[in-house]
N, C-alpha and C positions, 0 to 999 in steps of 0.2 A: 377824893379819888378821881379827880378829873385827869384826862389824858391831855398832855400838852406837847407841843412841838417846839423844838429849838432849832435855830439855824447856826451852823458853825462851818466855816470854810466853804460856804455855798451848798452845804448838805442839810437836809431836813432830817431830824432825828426825833423819834417818839420817846416820850418819857413815861415810864410805868410808875404806878404808886405801889410801894412796898411797905407793908405794915405788919405788926404782930398778928398771929392767928387769934381770933376772938370768939368765934361761935362754933357750935357743933355742926351747923350746916356747912361752914367753910371746911371743917375737918373732913366731913363726908365727901365733899366735892374734891378735895385734895387727894383723899384716899382712892377715889374712883379714877382720878387722873393717873395716879401712880400705878395702880393695878392694871391699867390698860396700856402701859408703855414699857419699853425696855429700860433697864435690865430686869425689871420686876416680873415681866412675863416669863422670861427664861428661868429666873430664880423661883418661879411658881409661887409668888406672893399674891394671894388673892386680896379682895377688898378688905376683909376683916384683918388680915395680917398688916396691911398698909395702914389701916385705921388705928391699930394699936401703936404703930410708930408715930403717926401724926398726933395722937392724943397723949403721948408720953411727955408729961409736963416738965421733967428736968431738962428736956431738950429745948433749945431756942427754935421757935417755929414762926415763919414769916410767910405771908401770902402776897403774891404779885398780882396787881390788878391792871388790866388794860381796859380803861373805861369802867364799865360796870361788871365786867366778867373776870373770873379768875383765870390768869394766864400762866401761873406757875406757883411753885412753892420752894421754900428753902428751909431745911432742917439742919441745925447745927448740934452735934453731940459733943458737948464740952467735957463729958466724963471720961472720954477715952475708951479704948477697947477692953480694958481690964478693970 
């Protein structure tokens, strides 16, 4: 989960590590991040509602790391809306 930099066309670009969600602690941190940002605030999704989504195993769940800290998450719902 090391952060690396690459140079392309004279620019420095940081590279994040993205990997599948593995632990309950990661799920809790991701749910906290979700509950504190839009659109989840406007939709009134609290920590528990966000945690249910993050822990929903049929979804593909990934965590983005910037060095040793969680920088974001990605949840793919492959089941569709219906």
